[in-house]
C-alpha positions in Angstrom: 37.2 -12.1 26.1 39.3 -12.8 29.1 42.4 -14.9 29.0 40.8 -18.0 30.4 38.1 -18.4 27.8 40.6 -17.7 25.0 42.9 -20.4 26.4 40.1 -22.9 26.9 38.9 -22.4 23.3 42.5 -22.8 22.0 42.9 -26.1 24.0 39.7 -27.5 22.7 40.5 -26.7 19.1 43.9 -28.3 19.6 42.2 -31.4 21.1 44.1 -31.0 24.3 41.2 -30.7 26.7 38.4 -33.3 27.0 35.0 -31.7 26.3 33.2 -33.0 29.4 35.6 -31.1 31.7 34.5 -27.7 30.4 31.7 -25.8 32.2 29.9 -24.1 29.3 27.0 -26.0 27.7 27.8 -27.4 24.3 25.5 -27.9 21.4 25.9 -31.2 19.5 24.8 -31.2 15.9 24.5 -34.5 14.0 25.4 -33.9 10.3 23.8 -36.8 8.4 25.4 -35.8 5.1 29.0 -35.7 6.3 28.8 -38.4 9.0 30.1 -36.0 11.7 28.9 -34.3 14.9 29.7 -30.6 15.2 30.4 -29.4 18.7 29.5 -25.7 19.4 30.5 -23.8 22.5 27.4 -21.9 23.3 29.4 -19.3 25.2 31.2 -18.2 22.0 29.0 -19.7 19.3 32.0 -21.3 17.6 32.5 -24.9 16.4 35.2 -26.2 18.7 35.3 -29.8 17.5 34.1 -32.3 14.9 33.4 -35.8 16.2 32.8 -39.0 14.2 29.2 -40.0 14.1 28.8 -43.3 12.3 27.7 -43.3 8.7 24.5 -41.2 8.9 23.9 -39.7 12.4 20.4 -38.5 13.1 18.9 -38.7 16.6 21.2 -37.8 19.5 21.3 -37.8 23.3 24.0 -36.9 25.8 24.5 -39.2 28.8 23.7 -37.8 32.2 27.4 -37.9 33.2 28.4 -36.1 30.0 30.8 -38.9 29.0 28.9 -40.5 26.1 26.9 -39.4 23.1 24.2 -41.9 21.9 23.6 -41.5 18.2 21.2 -43.2 15.9 23.1 -44.5 12.8 20.2 -44.9 10.5 21.5 -47.0 7.5 23.5 -49.3 9.8 20.4 -50.0 12.0 22.2 -49.3 15.2 23.0 -46.9 18.0 26.5 -45.5 17.8 28.2 -44.5 21.1 30.8 -41.7 21.0 33.2 -41.2 23.9 33.4 -37.5 24.4 36.6 -37.4 26.5 38.6 -39.4 23.9 36.6 -37.9 21.0 36.3 -41.3 19.3 33.7 -43.9 18.4 32.8 -46.4 21.1 30.6 -49.5 21.0 27.6 -50.0 18.8 24.2 -51.5 19.7 22.0 -53.2 17.2 18.5 -51.6 17.2 16.5 -52.6 14.2 15.7 -51.1 10.8 16.0 -47.4 10.5 16.4 -45.8 13.9 15.5 -42.1 14.1 14.8 -39.9 17.1 16.7 -40.5 20.4 16.1 -39.2 23.9 17.2 -39.9 27.4 15.2 -40.3 30.6 15.3 -37.5 33.1 17.3 -39.7 35.5 19.8 -40.6 32.8 19.1 -44.3 33.2 17.5 -45.0 29.8 18.1 -44.0 26.2 15.2 -44.7 23.8 15.2 -44.7 20.0 12.3 -44.7 17.6 12.7 -47.7 15.2 10.8 -46.9 12.0 11.1 -50.2 10.3 9.9 -52.3 13.2 7.3 -49.9 14.7 8.8 -50.1 18.1 10.9 -48.2 20.6 14.3 -49.7 21.5 15.4 -49.0 25.1 19.1 -49.0 26.1 20.3 -49.2 29.7 23.0 -46.6 30.1 24.6 -48.5 33.1 25.5 -51.4 30.8 25.2 -49.6 27.5 23.3 -52.6 26.1 19.8 -53.0 24.7 17.4 -53.8 27.6 14.1 -54.3 25.9 11.8 -53.0 23.1 8.3 -51.6 23.2 5.9 -52.0 20.3 3.8 -49.1 19.2 0.5 -49.1 17.2 1.4 -46.3 14.8 3.4 -46.8 11.6 6.9 -45.4 11.1 7.7 -43.8 14.5 9.9 -40.7 14.0 10.5 -39.3 17.5 10.2 -40.9 20.9 10.4 -38.4 23.8 10.2 -38.8 27.6 8.0 -36.4 29.5 10.0 -34.4 32.0 8.7 -36.4 34.9 9.8 -39.6 33.2 6.4 -41.3 33.4 5.3 -41.2 29.8 6.9 -41.6 26.4 5.2 -39.8 23.4 5.9 -41.3 20.0 5.1 -39.5 16.7 3.8 -42.0 14.1 5.0 -40.4 10.9 2.8 -42.4 8.6 0.0 -43.1 11.1 -1.1 -39.5 11.7 -1.1 -40.2 15.4 0.8 -40.0 18.6 1.3 -43.2 20.6 1.6 -42.8 24.4 3.5 -45.3 26.5 3.5 -45.6 30.3 7.1 -46.3 30.8 6.9 -47.9 34.2 4.3 -50.5 33.0 6.1 -50.9 29.7 3.0 -50.6 27.6 1.0 -48.3 25.4 -1.9 -46.6 27.1 -3.3 -44.4 24.4 -3.2 -43.3 20.8 -4.2 -39.7 19.8 -5.1 -38.9 16.3 -3.4 -35.7 15.1 -2.7 -34.0 11.8 -0.8 -35.5 8.8 2.8 -36.5 9.3 3.5 -35.7 13.0 7.1 -35.0 13.8 8.7 -33.1 16.7 7.4 -33.4 20.3 8.0 -31.2 23.3 6.5 -31.0 26.8 5.9 -28.2 29.3 8.3 -28.4 32.2 5.6 -29.7 34.5 4.7 -32.5 32.1 1.1 -31.3 31.9 1.0 -30.7 28.1 2.7 -32.0 25.0 3.1 -30.1 21.8 3.3 -32.0 18.5 4.2 -30.5 15.1 2.5 -32.0 12.1 4.4 -31.4 8.9 1.7 -31.9 6.3 -1.0 -30.3 8.3 1.1 -27.2 9.2 -0.3 -27.3 12.7 0.8 -27.9 16.3 -1.5 -30.1 18.4 -1.6 -29.5 22.1 -2.3 -32.7 24.2 -3.3 -32.9 27.8 -1.0 -35.6 29.4 -3.6 -36.7 31.9 -6.8 -37.0 29.8 -4.9 -37.4 26.5 -7.3 -35.0 25.0 -6.4 -32.5 22.3 -6.9 -29.1 24.0 -5.7 -26.8 21.2 -4.7 -26.7 17.5 -2.3 -23.9 16.6 -1.7 -22.9 13.0 2.1 -22.9 12.3 4.1 -22.3 9.2 4.6 -24.5 6.1 6.0 -28.0 7.0 6.0 -27.5 10.7 8.7 -29.9 12.1 10.8 -29.4 15.1 9.6 -28.4 18.6 11.5 -26.8 21.5 10.0 -25.7 24.8 11.4 -22.8 26.8 12.5 -23.7 30.4 10.0 -21.3 31.8 7.1 -23.1 30.0 5.9 -19.8 28.6 6.9 -20.3 25.0 7.1 -23.1 22.4 9.2 -22.8 19.3 8.3 -24.6 16.0 10.6 -24.9 13.0 8.8 -24.4 9.7 10.8 -26.3 7.1 9.0 -24.9 4.1 9.1 -21.2 5.3 12.7 -21.1 6.5 11.5 -19.7 9.9 10.7 -20.5 13.5 7.3 -19.7 15.0 7.1 -18.6 18.7 3.9 -19.8 20.5 2.7 -18.2 23.7 1.5 -21.1 25.8 -0.9 -18.9 27.8 -2.9 -18.0 24.7 -1.8 -20.8 22.4 -1.2 -18.1 19.7 1.8 -17.5 17.5 3.3 -14.2 18.8 6.5 -14.0 16.6 8.2 -15.5 13.6 12.0 -15.5 13.2 13.7 -16.1 9.8 16.4 -18.8 9.9 18.2 -20.9 7.3 16.8 -23.2 4.7 14.9 -26.4 5.8 15.0 -25.8 9.6 14.7 -29.1 11.3 15.2 -30.0 15.0 16.2 -27.5 17.7 17.4 -27.0 21.3 17.6 -24.3 23.9 20.4 -23.5 26.3 19.6 -24.5 29.9 19.0 -20.8 30.8 16.6 -20.4 27.8 18.4 -17.4 26.4 19.4 -18.9 23.1 17.7 -21.3 20.6 19.8 -23.3 18.2 18.1 -24.4 15.0 19.6 -27.0 12.6 19.1 -25.9 9.0 19.4 -29.0 6.8 19.7 -27.3 3.4 21.9 -24.4 4.5 24.4 -26.6 6.3 24.4 -24.3 9.3 22.8 -23.7 12.7 20.9 -20.4 13.3 21.2 -18.9 16.8 18.1 -17.0 18.0 18.0 -14.6 21.0 14.8 -15.6 22.7 14.4 -12.3 24.5 14.5 -10.1 21.4 13.3 -12.9 19.1 15.9 -12.1 16.5 18.5 -14.2 14.8 22.0 -13.5 16.2 24.1 -15.4 13.7 24.5 -18.6 11.6 27.2 -21.1 12.4 28.5 -23.3 9.6 28.5 -27.0 10.5 28.6 -30.2 8.4 26.4 -31.3 5.6 22.7 -31.8 6.2 22.5 -31.1 10.0 19.5 -33.0 11.4 19.1 -31.5 14.9 20.7 -30.1 18.0 21.1 -31.4 21.6 22.6 -29.1 24.3 24.3 -30.4 27.4 
């Protein structure tokens, strides 16, 4: 390692350099059991900071300007803002009972959170960092709410409804509901927004949905308790975490077939890829670590110890 990366890492560990000023992508890992957010430098795969995350952080999004983290604090029914430069808690926004998955619109304008207890999606305006409006969904117990890459649609997994609710974001209304397997969880889209991939935990399958017709175009057998979804930037591969098998399945999107399986830690949950698609970071809830997968060789490179019960990963 050259002198500059060593100096940068030392400054971060010492708390002397604000995180948003650094060039390397960082992986942010909400640890619901220790109420912290671990920050991993993806260049070195080392934890360089531990941030406060409210009482039980789960869903997470990074603002477009890299200044703020938006974290669902489930037991407090709110969205917790974390100021990255100062490494401290900011304002909170009341959301409703039991907020879960969080995502941000492609233009960085909106942050959405799935609200399990109210069967709705809360929408925060990042310009004012206040709640702008809420959108009801038909399905029960929404787990994840995810923008399509073009920003037109929001797909919502109804955990207890065995369905995916589809919202047209511009018109602020639900336009479809697609029945899938039992207990849908993670959602991911191809980069061109043409298809969505939905993991169903109790059916052990991934459902592929055409985003124009809203028809199911494929059902792919995954591992036991399929959960998280991550899509390679090339659109050629989709990754599925299998919580009961302690591994990640790799799906070839051309054939809709599983082409590899990579062992990871116990109870893999949500995941994220680096922007270049070279590495996949997998939160292992029961191992209290994050597994790093080399996507070219489809092998695990290492495990990174984080806080207790990591729920997911977001990379920015």
